[in-house]
mmCIF file of the N, C-alpha and C atoms, coordinates in Angstrom:
data_MODEL
# 
_entry.id   MODEL 
# 
loop_
_atom_site.group_PDB 
_atom_site.id 
_atom_site.type_symbol 
_atom_site.label_atom_id 
_atom_site.label_alt_id 
_atom_site.label_comp_id 
_atom_site.label_asym_id 
_atom_site.label_entity_id 
_atom_site.label_seq_id 
_atom_site.pdbx_PDB_ins_code 
_atom_site.Cartn_x 
_atom_site.Cartn_y 
_atom_site.Cartn_z 
_atom_site.occupancy 
_atom_site.B_iso_or_equiv 
_atom_site.pdbx_formal_charge 
_atom_site.auth_seq_id 
_atom_site.auth_comp_id 
_atom_site.auth_asym_id 
_atom_site.auth_atom_id 
_atom_site.pdbx_PDB_model_num 
ATOM 1   N N  . MET A 1 1  ? -38.273 -3.937 -25.339 1.00 0.00 ? 1  MET A N  1 
ATOM 2   C CA . MET A 1 1  ? -37.604 -2.876 -24.606 1.00 0.00 ? 1  MET A CA 1 
ATOM 3   C C  . MET A 1 1  ? -37.490 -3.235 -23.137 1.00 0.00 ? 1  MET A C  1 
ATOM 4   N N  . LYS A 1 2  ? -38.562 -3.803 -22.579 1.00 0.00 ? 2  LYS A N  1 
ATOM 5   C CA . LYS A 1 2  ? -38.544 -4.180 -21.173 1.00 0.00 ? 2  LYS A CA 1 
ATOM 6   C C  . LYS A 1 2  ? -37.508 -5.268 -20.905 1.00 0.00 ? 2  LYS A C  1 
ATOM 7   N N  . LEU A 1 3  ? -37.415 -6.210 -21.806 1.00 0.00 ? 3  LEU A N  1 
ATOM 8   C CA . LEU A 1 3  ? -36.463 -7.298 -21.639 1.00 0.00 ? 3  LEU A CA 1 
ATOM 9   C C  . LEU A 1 3  ? -35.025 -6.774 -21.677 1.00 0.00 ? 3  LEU A C  1 
ATOM 10  N N  . SER A 1 4  ? -34.725 -5.860 -22.572 1.00 0.00 ? 4  SER A N  1 
ATOM 11  C CA . SER A 1 4  ? -33.360 -5.347 -22.660 1.00 0.00 ? 4  SER A CA 1 
ATOM 12  C C  . SER A 1 4  ? -33.004 -4.510 -21.432 1.00 0.00 ? 4  SER A C  1 
ATOM 13  N N  . LEU A 1 5  ? -33.973 -3.825 -20.840 1.00 0.00 ? 5  LEU A N  1 
ATOM 14  C CA . LEU A 1 5  ? -33.726 -3.070 -19.615 1.00 0.00 ? 5  LEU A CA 1 
ATOM 15  C C  . LEU A 1 5  ? -33.425 -4.022 -18.460 1.00 0.00 ? 5  LEU A C  1 
ATOM 16  N N  . ARG A 1 6  ? -34.145 -5.120 -18.396 1.00 0.00 ? 6  ARG A N  1 
ATOM 17  C CA . ARG A 1 6  ? -33.872 -6.130 -17.360 1.00 0.00 ? 6  ARG A CA 1 
ATOM 18  C C  . ARG A 1 6  ? -32.497 -6.755 -17.562 1.00 0.00 ? 6  ARG A C  1 
ATOM 19  N N  . LEU A 1 7  ? -32.173 -7.028 -18.811 1.00 0.00 ? 7  LEU A N  1 
ATOM 20  C CA . LEU A 1 7  ? -30.877 -7.619 -19.112 1.00 0.00 ? 7  LEU A CA 1 
ATOM 21  C C  . LEU A 1 7  ? -29.742 -6.668 -18.721 1.00 0.00 ? 7  LEU A C  1 
ATOM 22  N N  . ALA A 1 8  ? -29.894 -5.407 -19.056 1.00 0.00 ? 8  ALA A N  1 
ATOM 23  C CA . ALA A 1 8  ? -28.873 -4.423 -18.709 1.00 0.00 ? 8  ALA A CA 1 
ATOM 24  C C  . ALA A 1 8  ? -28.744 -4.287 -17.198 1.00 0.00 ? 8  ALA A C  1 
ATOM 25  N N  . SER A 1 9  ? -29.860 -4.309 -16.484 1.00 0.00 ? 9  SER A N  1 
ATOM 26  C CA . SER A 1 9  ? -29.829 -4.223 -15.026 1.00 0.00 ? 9  SER A CA 1 
ATOM 27  C C  . SER A 1 9  ? -29.146 -5.438 -14.428 1.00 0.00 ? 9  SER A C  1 
ATOM 28  N N  . SER A 1 10 ? -29.434 -6.601 -14.970 1.00 0.00 ? 10 SER A N  1 
ATOM 29  C CA . SER A 1 10 ? -28.814 -7.837 -14.477 1.00 0.00 ? 10 SER A CA 1 
ATOM 30  C C  . SER A 1 10 ? -27.304 -7.831 -14.708 1.00 0.00 ? 10 SER A C  1 
ATOM 31  N N  . ILE A 1 11 ? -26.895 -7.363 -15.854 1.00 0.00 ? 11 ILE A N  1 
ATOM 32  C CA . ILE A 1 11 ? -25.462 -7.300 -16.159 1.00 0.00 ? 11 ILE A CA 1 
ATOM 33  C C  . ILE A 1 11 ? -24.769 -6.312 -15.231 1.00 0.00 ? 11 ILE A C  1 
ATOM 34  N N  . LEU A 1 12 ? -25.382 -5.171 -15.022 1.00 0.00 ? 12 LEU A N  1 
ATOM 35  C CA . LEU A 1 12 ? -24.810 -4.168 -14.126 1.00 0.00 ? 12 LEU A CA 1 
ATOM 36  C C  . LEU A 1 12 ? -24.709 -4.698 -12.700 1.00 0.00 ? 12 LEU A C  1 
ATOM 37  N N  . LEU A 1 13 ? -25.735 -5.344 -12.221 1.00 0.00 ? 13 LEU A N  1 
ATOM 38  C CA . LEU A 1 13 ? -25.725 -5.916 -10.877 1.00 0.00 ? 13 LEU A CA 1 
ATOM 39  C C  . LEU A 1 13 ? -24.647 -6.991 -10.759 1.00 0.00 ? 13 LEU A C  1 
ATOM 40  N N  . SER A 1 14 ? -24.518 -7.828 -11.763 1.00 0.00 ? 14 SER A N  1 
ATOM 41  C CA . SER A 1 14 ? -23.486 -8.871 -11.743 1.00 0.00 ? 14 SER A CA 1 
ATOM 42  C C  . SER A 1 14 ? -22.088 -8.263 -11.712 1.00 0.00 ? 14 SER A C  1 
ATOM 43  N N  . PHE A 1 15 ? -21.888 -7.204 -12.480 1.00 0.00 ? 15 PHE A N  1 
ATOM 44  C CA . PHE A 1 15 ? -20.588 -6.527 -12.501 1.00 0.00 ? 15 PHE A CA 1 
ATOM 45  C C  . PHE A 1 15 ? -20.273 -5.924 -11.141 1.00 0.00 ? 15 PHE A C  1 
ATOM 46  N N  . MET A 1 16 ? -21.251 -5.311 -10.499 1.00 0.00 ? 16 MET A N  1 
ATOM 47  C CA . MET A 1 16 ? -21.044 -4.714 -9.180  1.00 0.00 ? 16 MET A CA 1 
ATOM 48  C C  . MET A 1 16 ? -20.733 -5.786 -8.141  1.00 0.00 ? 16 MET A C  1 
ATOM 49  N N  . LEU A 1 17 ? -21.411 -6.910 -8.203  1.00 0.00 ? 17 LEU A N  1 
ATOM 50  C CA . LEU A 1 17 ? -21.133 -8.011 -7.275  1.00 0.00 ? 17 LEU A CA 1 
ATOM 51  C C  . LEU A 1 17 ? -19.729 -8.576 -7.499  1.00 0.00 ? 17 LEU A C  1 
ATOM 52  N N  . LEU A 1 18 ? -19.311 -8.648 -8.736  1.00 0.00 ? 18 LEU A N  1 
ATOM 53  C CA . LEU A 1 18 ? -17.966 -9.132 -9.050  1.00 0.00 ? 18 LEU A CA 1 
ATOM 54  C C  . LEU A 1 18 ? -16.912 -8.200 -8.464  1.00 0.00 ? 18 LEU A C  1 
ATOM 55  N N  . LEU A 1 19 ? -17.111 -6.903 -8.608  1.00 0.00 ? 19 LEU A N  1 
ATOM 56  C CA . LEU A 1 19 ? -16.166 -5.944 -8.034  1.00 0.00 ? 19 LEU A CA 1 
ATOM 57  C C  . LEU A 1 19 ? -16.127 -6.042 -6.514  1.00 0.00 ? 19 LEU A C  1 
ATOM 58  N N  . ALA A 1 20 ? -17.285 -6.218 -5.889  1.00 0.00 ? 20 ALA A N  1 
ATOM 59  C CA . ALA A 1 20 ? -17.340 -6.334 -4.432  1.00 0.00 ? 20 ALA A CA 1 
ATOM 60  C C  . ALA A 1 20 ? -16.641 -7.611 -3.964  1.00 0.00 ? 20 ALA A C  1 
ATOM 61  N N  . ALA A 1 21 ? -16.744 -8.659 -4.734  1.00 0.00 ? 21 ALA A N  1 
ATOM 62  C CA . ALA A 1 21 ? -16.133 -9.939 -4.353  1.00 0.00 ? 21 ALA A CA 1 
ATOM 63  C C  . ALA A 1 21 ? -14.613 -9.899 -4.473  1.00 0.00 ? 21 ALA A C  1 
ATOM 64  N N  . MET A 1 22 ? -14.097 -9.028 -5.302  1.00 0.00 ? 22 MET A N  1 
ATOM 65  C CA . MET A 1 22 ? -12.655 -8.947 -5.494  1.00 0.00 ? 22 MET A CA 1 
ATOM 66  C C  . MET A 1 22 ? -11.955 -8.352 -4.280  1.00 0.00 ? 22 MET A C  1 
ATOM 67  N N  . GLY A 1 23 ? -12.662 -7.629 -3.448  1.00 0.00 ? 23 GLY A N  1 
ATOM 68  C CA . GLY A 1 23 ? -12.081 -7.071 -2.236  1.00 0.00 ? 23 GLY A CA 1 
ATOM 69  C C  . GLY A 1 23 ? -11.389 -5.758 -2.499  1.00 0.00 ? 23 GLY A C  1 
ATOM 70  N N  . GLN A 1 24 ? -10.749 -5.275 -1.466  1.00 0.00 ? 24 GLN A N  1 
ATOM 71  C CA . GLN A 1 24 ? -10.062 -3.999 -1.560  1.00 0.00 ? 24 GLN A CA 1 
ATOM 72  C C  . GLN A 1 24 ? -8.705  -4.177 -2.225  1.00 0.00 ? 24 GLN A C  1 
ATOM 73  N N  . VAL A 1 25 ? -8.307  -3.160 -2.926  1.00 0.00 ? 25 VAL A N  1 
ATOM 74  C CA . VAL A 1 25 ? -6.998  -3.143 -3.560  1.00 0.00 ? 25 VAL A CA 1 
ATOM 75  C C  . VAL A 1 25 ? -6.022  -2.522 -2.574  1.00 0.00 ? 25 VAL A C  1 
ATOM 76  N N  . GLU A 1 26 ? -4.891  -3.149 -2.422  1.00 0.00 ? 26 GLU A N  1 
ATOM 77  C CA . GLU A 1 26 ? -3.894  -2.655 -1.486  1.00 0.00 ? 26 GLU A CA 1 
ATOM 78  C C  . GLU A 1 26 ? -3.188  -1.437 -2.069  1.00 0.00 ? 26 GLU A C  1 
ATOM 79  N N  . ALA A 1 27 ? -2.953  -0.451 -1.226  1.00 0.00 ? 27 ALA A N  1 
ATOM 80  C CA . ALA A 1 27 ? -2.256  0.753  -1.663  1.00 0.00 ? 27 ALA A CA 1 
ATOM 81  C C  . ALA A 1 27 ? -0.782  0.436  -1.917  1.00 0.00 ? 27 ALA A C  1 
ATOM 82  N N  . LYS A 1 28 ? -0.210  1.135  -2.862  1.00 0.00 ? 28 LYS A N  1 
ATOM 83  C CA . LYS A 1 28 ? 1.198   0.915  -3.190  1.00 0.00 ? 28 LYS A CA 1 
ATOM 84  C C  . LYS A 1 28 ? 2.079   1.541  -2.119  1.00 0.00 ? 28 LYS A C  1 
ATOM 85  N N  . THR A 1 29 ? 3.130   0.852  -1.758  1.00 0.00 ? 29 THR A N  1 
ATOM 86  C CA . THR A 1 29 ? 4.068   1.334  -0.751  1.00 0.00 ? 29 THR A CA 1 
ATOM 87  C C  . THR A 1 29 ? 5.358   1.771  -1.435  1.00 0.00 ? 29 THR A C  1 
ATOM 88  N N  . CYS A 1 30 ? 5.776   2.990  -1.122  1.00 0.00 ? 30 CYS A N  1 
ATOM 89  C CA . CYS A 1 30 ? 7.041   3.507  -1.646  1.00 0.00 ? 30 CYS A CA 1 
ATOM 90  C C  . CYS A 1 30 ? 8.096   3.409  -0.563  1.00 0.00 ? 30 CYS A C  1 
ATOM 91  N N  . GLU A 1 31 ? 9.316   3.129  -0.957  1.00 0.00 ? 31 GLU A N  1 
ATOM 92  C CA . GLU A 1 31 ? 10.408  3.071  0.007   1.00 0.00 ? 31 GLU A CA 1 
ATOM 93  C C  . GLU A 1 31 ? 11.622  3.796  -0.547  1.00 0.00 ? 31 GLU A C  1 
ATOM 94  N N  . SER A 1 32 ? 12.417  4.306  0.376   1.00 0.00 ? 32 SER A N  1 
ATOM 95  C CA . SER A 1 32 ? 13.607  5.069  0.017   1.00 0.00 ? 32 SER A CA 1 
ATOM 96  C C  . SER A 1 32 ? 14.651  4.876  1.112   1.00 0.00 ? 32 SER A C  1 
ATOM 97  N N  . PRO A 1 33 ? 15.922  4.784  0.741   1.00 0.00 ? 33 PRO A N  1 
ATOM 98  C CA . PRO A 1 33 ? 16.955  4.667  1.776   1.00 0.00 ? 33 PRO A CA 1 
ATOM 99  C C  . PRO A 1 33 ? 16.931  5.896  2.683   1.00 0.00 ? 33 PRO A C  1 
ATOM 100 N N  . SER A 1 34 ? 17.080  5.662  3.962   1.00 0.00 ? 34 SER A N  1 
ATOM 101 C CA . SER A 1 34 ? 17.078  6.752  4.931   1.00 0.00 ? 34 SER A CA 1 
ATOM 102 C C  . SER A 1 34 ? 18.325  7.616  4.754   1.00 0.00 ? 34 SER A C  1 
ATOM 103 N N  . GLY A 1 35 ? 18.129  8.927  4.858   1.00 0.00 ? 35 GLY A N  1 
ATOM 104 C CA . GLY A 1 35 ? 19.253  9.838  4.783   1.00 0.00 ? 35 GLY A CA 1 
ATOM 105 C C  . GLY A 1 35 ? 19.814  10.184 6.146   1.00 0.00 ? 35 GLY A C  1 
ATOM 106 N N  . LYS A 1 36 ? 19.058  9.876  7.210   1.00 0.00 ? 36 LYS A N  1 
ATOM 107 C CA . LYS A 1 36 ? 19.480  10.247 8.564   1.00 0.00 ? 36 LYS A CA 1 
ATOM 108 C C  . LYS A 1 36 ? 19.976  9.069  9.394   1.00 0.00 ? 36 LYS A C  1 
ATOM 109 N N  . TYR A 1 37 ? 19.642  7.855  8.988   1.00 0.00 ? 37 TYR A N  1 
ATOM 110 C CA . TYR A 1 37 ? 20.084  6.667  9.747   1.00 0.00 ? 37 TYR A CA 1 
ATOM 111 C C  . TYR A 1 37 ? 21.515  6.347  9.349   1.00 0.00 ? 37 TYR A C  1 
ATOM 112 N N  . HIS A 1 38 ? 22.374  6.267  10.329  1.00 0.00 ? 38 HIS A N  1 
ATOM 113 C CA . HIS A 1 38 ? 23.796  5.984  10.062  1.00 0.00 ? 38 HIS A CA 1 
ATOM 114 C C  . HIS A 1 38 ? 24.174  4.641  10.662  1.00 0.00 ? 38 HIS A C  1 
ATOM 115 N N  . GLY A 1 39 ? 25.008  3.931  9.965   1.00 0.00 ? 39 GLY A N  1 
ATOM 116 C CA . GLY A 1 39 ? 25.487  2.638  10.444  1.00 0.00 ? 39 GLY A CA 1 
ATOM 117 C C  . GLY A 1 39 ? 24.720  1.484  9.837   1.00 0.00 ? 39 GLY A C  1 
ATOM 118 N N  . VAL A 1 40 ? 25.065  0.294  10.314  1.00 0.00 ? 40 VAL A N  1 
ATOM 119 C CA . VAL A 1 40 ? 24.427  -0.928 9.843   1.00 0.00 ? 40 VAL A CA 1 
ATOM 120 C C  . VAL A 1 40 ? 23.055  -1.054 10.487  1.00 0.00 ? 40 VAL A C  1 
ATOM 121 N N  . CYS A 1 41 ? 22.071  -1.369 9.706   1.00 0.00 ? 41 CYS A N  1 
ATOM 122 C CA . CYS A 1 41 ? 20.699  -1.494 10.213  1.00 0.00 ? 41 CYS A CA 1 
ATOM 123 C C  . CYS A 1 41 ? 20.447  -2.936 10.644  1.00 0.00 ? 41 CYS A C  1 
ATOM 124 N N  . LEU A 1 42 ? 20.400  -3.134 11.953  1.00 0.00 ? 42 LEU A N  1 
ATOM 125 C CA . LEU A 1 42 ? 20.108  -4.452 12.511  1.00 0.00 ? 42 LEU A CA 1 
ATOM 126 C C  . LEU A 1 42 ? 18.833  -4.430 13.347  1.00 0.00 ? 42 LEU A C  1 
ATOM 127 N N  . ASN A 1 43 ? 18.367  -3.249 13.705  1.00 0.00 ? 43 ASN A N  1 
ATOM 128 C CA . ASN A 1 43 ? 17.195  -3.099 14.562  1.00 0.00 ? 43 ASN A CA 1 
ATOM 129 C C  . ASN A 1 43 ? 16.127  -2.296 13.828  1.00 0.00 ? 43 ASN A C  1 
ATOM 130 N N  . ALA A 1 44 ? 15.066  -2.954 13.394  1.00 0.00 ? 44 ALA A N  1 
ATOM 131 C CA . ALA A 1 44 ? 14.009  -2.289 12.624  1.00 0.00 ? 44 ALA A CA 1 
ATOM 132 C C  . ALA A 1 44 ? 13.295  -1.211 13.436  1.00 0.00 ? 44 ALA A C  1 
ATOM 133 N N  . LYS A 1 45 ? 13.255  -1.365 14.765  1.00 0.00 ? 45 LYS A N  1 
ATOM 134 C CA . LYS A 1 45 ? 12.597  -0.342 15.600  1.00 0.00 ? 45 LYS A CA 1 
ATOM 135 C C  . LYS A 1 45 ? 13.348  0.980  15.537  1.00 0.00 ? 45 LYS A C  1 
ATOM 136 N N  . ASN A 1 46 ? 14.662  0.929  15.585  1.00 0.00 ? 46 ASN A N  1 
ATOM 137 C CA . ASN A 1 46 ? 15.463  2.146  15.479  1.00 0.00 ? 46 ASN A CA 1 
ATOM 138 C C  . ASN A 1 46 ? 15.261  2.800  14.108  1.00 0.00 ? 46 ASN A C  1 
ATOM 139 N N  . CYS A 1 47 ? 15.253  1.987  13.091  1.00 0.00 ? 47 CYS A N  1 
ATOM 140 C CA . CYS A 1 47 ? 15.052  2.487  11.735  1.00 0.00 ? 47 CYS A CA 1 
ATOM 141 C C  . CYS A 1 47 ? 13.674  3.158  11.618  1.00 0.00 ? 47 CYS A C  1 
ATOM 142 N N  . ALA A 1 48 ? 12.656  2.477  12.115  1.00 0.00 ? 48 ALA A N  1 
ATOM 143 C CA . ALA A 1 48 ? 11.286  3.002  12.037  1.00 0.00 ? 48 ALA A CA 1 
ATOM 144 C C  . ALA A 1 48 ? 11.118  4.290  12.829  1.00 0.00 ? 48 ALA A C  1 
ATOM 145 N N  . SER A 1 49 ? 11.909  4.472  13.887  1.00 0.00 ? 49 SER A N  1 
ATOM 146 C CA . SER A 1 49 ? 11.780  5.691  14.693  1.00 0.00 ? 49 SER A CA 1 
ATOM 147 C C  . SER A 1 49 ? 12.462  6.892  14.029  1.00 0.00 ? 49 SER A C  1 
ATOM 148 N N  . VAL A 1 50 ? 13.419  6.667  13.148  1.00 0.00 ? 50 VAL A N  1 
ATOM 149 C CA . VAL A 1 50 ? 14.104  7.751  12.456  1.00 0.00 ? 50 VAL A CA 1 
ATOM 150 C C  . VAL A 1 50 ? 13.293  8.245  11.254  1.00 0.00 ? 50 VAL A C  1 
ATOM 151 N N  . CYS A 1 51 ? 12.607  7.358  10.588  1.00 0.00 ? 51 CYS A N  1 
ATOM 152 C CA . CYS A 1 51 ? 11.935  7.676  9.322   1.00 0.00 ? 51 CYS A CA 1 
ATOM 153 C C  . CYS A 1 51 ? 10.842  8.752  9.407   1.00 0.00 ? 51 CYS A C  1 
ATOM 154 N N  . PRO A 1 52 ? 10.046  8.855  10.472  1.00 0.00 ? 52 PRO A N  1 
ATOM 155 C CA . PRO A 1 52 ? 9.045   9.929  10.508  1.00 0.00 ? 52 PRO A CA 1 
ATOM 156 C C  . PRO A 1 52 ? 9.656   11.335 10.418  1.00 0.00 ? 52 PRO A C  1 
ATOM 157 N N  . SER A 1 53 ? 10.880  11.506 10.883  1.00 0.00 ? 53 SER A N  1 
ATOM 158 C CA . SER A 1 53 ? 11.525  12.819 10.778  1.00 0.00 ? 53 SER A CA 1 
ATOM 159 C C  . SER A 1 53 ? 11.902  13.153 9.330   1.00 0.00 ? 53 SER A C  1 
ATOM 160 N N  . GLU A 1 54 ? 11.827  12.147 8.453   1.00 0.00 ? 54 GLU A N  1 
ATOM 161 C CA . GLU A 1 54 ? 12.117  12.347 7.034   1.00 0.00 ? 54 GLU A CA 1 
ATOM 162 C C  . GLU A 1 54 ? 10.838  12.401 6.197   1.00 0.00 ? 54 GLU A C  1 
ATOM 163 N N  . GLY A 1 55 ? 9.673   12.404 6.871   1.00 0.00 ? 55 GLY A N  1 
ATOM 164 C CA . GLY A 1 55 ? 8.406   12.490 6.149   1.00 0.00 ? 55 GLY A CA 1 
ATOM 165 C C  . GLY A 1 55 ? 7.805   11.153 5.760   1.00 0.00 ? 55 GLY A C  1 
ATOM 166 N N  . PHE A 1 56 ? 8.280   10.073 6.364   1.00 0.00 ? 56 PHE A N  1 
ATOM 167 C CA . PHE A 1 56 ? 7.762   8.740  6.082   1.00 0.00 ? 56 PHE A CA 1 
ATOM 168 C C  . PHE A 1 56 ? 6.962   8.242  7.277   1.00 0.00 ? 56 PHE A C  1 
ATOM 169 N N  . THR A 1 57 ? 6.213   7.173  7.073   1.00 0.00 ? 57 THR A N  1 
ATOM 170 C CA . THR A 1 57 ? 5.384   6.632  8.154   1.00 0.00 ? 57 THR A CA 1 
ATOM 171 C C  . THR A 1 57 ? 6.069   5.519  8.931   1.00 0.00 ? 57 THR A C  1 
ATOM 172 N N  . GLY A 1 58 ? 7.109   4.954  8.394   1.00 0.00 ? 58 GLY A N  1 
ATOM 173 C CA . GLY A 1 58 ? 7.803   3.862  9.083   1.00 0.00 ? 58 GLY A CA 1 
ATOM 174 C C  . GLY A 1 58 ? 9.059   3.480  8.334   1.00 0.00 ? 58 GLY A C  1 
ATOM 175 N N  . GLY A 1 59 ? 9.667   2.387  8.778   1.00 0.00 ? 59 GLY A N  1 
ATOM 176 C CA . GLY A 1 59 ? 10.878  1.932  8.129   1.00 0.00 ? 59 GLY A CA 1 
ATOM 177 C C  . GLY A 1 59 ? 11.214  0.503  8.499   1.00 0.00 ? 59 GLY A C  1 
ATOM 178 N N  . HIS A 1 60 ? 12.131  -0.088 7.756   1.00 0.00 ? 60 HIS A N  1 
ATOM 179 C CA . HIS A 1 60 ? 12.579  -1.456 8.023   1.00 0.00 ? 60 HIS A CA 1 
ATOM 180 C C  . HIS A 1 60 ? 14.001  -1.630 7.511   1.00 0.00 ? 60 HIS A C  1 
ATOM 181 N N  . CYS A 1 61 ? 14.661  -2.651 8.044   1.00 0.00 ? 61 CYS A N  1 
ATOM 182 C CA . CYS A 1 61 ? 16.022  -2.965 7.612   1.00 0.00 ? 61 CYS A CA 1 
ATOM 183 C C  . CYS A 1 61 ? 15.966  -3.893 6.405   1.00 0.00 ? 61 CYS A C  1 
ATOM 184 N N  . LYS A 1 62 ? 16.779  -3.579 5.427   1.00 0.00 ? 62 LYS A N  1 
ATOM 185 C CA . LYS A 1 62 ? 16.868  -4.410 4.226   1.00 0.00 ? 62 LYS A CA 1 
ATOM 186 C C  . LYS A 1 62 ? 18.302  -4.324 3.720   1.00 0.00 ? 62 LYS A C  1 
ATOM 187 N N  . SER A 1 63 ? 18.947  -5.454 3.602   1.00 0.00 ? 63 SER A N  1 
ATOM 188 C CA . SER A 1 63 ? 20.343  -5.521 3.142   1.00 0.00 ? 63 SER A CA 1 
ATOM 189 C C  . SER A 1 63 ? 21.250  -4.648 4.025   1.00 0.00 ? 63 SER A C  1 
ATOM 190 N N  . LEU A 1 64 ? 20.998  -4.686 5.337   1.00 0.00 ? 64 LEU A N  1 
ATOM 191 C CA . LEU A 1 64 ? 21.773  -3.963 6.343   1.00 0.00 ? 64 LEU A CA 1 
ATOM 192 C C  . LEU A 1 64 ? 21.669  -2.439 6.234   1.00 0.00 ? 64 LEU A C  1 
ATOM 193 N N  . ARG A 1 65 ? 20.679  -1.954 5.482   1.00 0.00 ? 65 ARG A N  1 
ATOM 194 C CA . ARG A 1 65 ? 20.425  -0.514 5.365   1.00 0.00 ? 65 ARG A CA 1 
ATOM 195 C C  . ARG A 1 65 ? 19.018  -0.226 5.853   1.00 0.00 ? 65 ARG A C  1 
ATOM 196 N N  . CYS A 1 66 ? 18.795  0.994  6.305   1.00 0.00 ? 66 CYS A N  1 
ATOM 197 C CA . CYS A 1 66 ? 17.482  1.428  6.767   1.00 0.00 ? 66 CYS A CA 1 
ATOM 198 C C  . CYS A 1 66 ? 16.721  2.018  5.583   1.00 0.00 ? 66 CYS A C  1 
ATOM 199 N N  . TYR A 1 67 ? 15.561  1.468  5.297   1.00 0.00 ? 67 TYR A N  1 
ATOM 200 C CA . TYR A 1 67 ? 14.693  1.962  4.246   1.00 0.00 ? 67 TYR A CA 1 
ATOM 201 C C  . TYR A 1 67 ? 13.427  2.513  4.868   1.00 0.00 ? 67 TYR A C  1 
ATOM 202 N N  . CYS A 1 68 ? 13.089  3.750  4.521   1.00 0.00 ? 68 CYS A N  1 
ATOM 203 C CA . CYS A 1 68 ? 11.862  4.380  5.011   1.00 0.00 ? 68 CYS A CA 1 
ATOM 204 C C  . CYS A 1 68 ? 10.727  4.073  4.045   1.00 0.00 ? 68 CYS A C  1 
ATOM 205 N N  . ILE A 1 69 ? 9.514   3.925  4.600   1.00 0.00 ? 69 ILE A N  1 
ATOM 206 C CA . ILE A 1 69 ? 8.359   3.567  3.775   1.00 0.00 ? 69 ILE A CA 1 
ATOM 207 C C  . ILE A 1 69 ? 7.195   4.508  4.032   1.00 0.00 ? 69 ILE A C  1 
ATOM 208 N N  . LYS A 1 70 ? 6.355   4.656  3.015   1.00 0.00 ? 70 LYS A N  1 
ATOM 209 C CA . LYS A 1 70 ? 5.103   5.394  3.123   1.00 0.00 ? 70 LYS A CA 1 
ATOM 210 C C  . LYS A 1 70 ? 4.185   4.951  1.998   1.00 0.00 ? 70 LYS A C  1 
ATOM 211 N N  . THR A 1 71 ? 2.910   5.238  2.138   1.00 0.00 ? 71 THR A N  1 
ATOM 212 C CA . THR A 1 71 ? 1.939   4.937  1.102   1.00 0.00 ? 71 THR A CA 1 
ATOM 213 C C  . THR A 1 71 ? 2.049   5.989  0.006   1.00 0.00 ? 71 THR A C  1 
ATOM 214 N N  . CYS A 1 72 ? 2.157   5.561  -1.235  1.00 0.00 ? 72 CYS A N  1 
ATOM 215 C CA . CYS A 1 72 ? 2.283   6.495  -2.364  1.00 0.00 ? 72 CYS A CA 1 
ATOM 216 C C  . CYS A 1 72 ? 0.912   6.983  -2.810  1.00 0.00 ? 72 CYS A C  1 
# 
């Protein structure tokens, strides 16, 4: 009984160390075309400044359109 308790503890400790070694998981980012940005998107700063008014945290230009982004 003592040996199996040690074995279970060792396995649990090894599993916890493995999870810690894997690091943090990155949060998923959602993006959506901006509804308020008009025109061709060539300046990411302008795009990023419009997106908070739409409930997003930032934005970037992609394929000449402004896409707003936030963590899902």
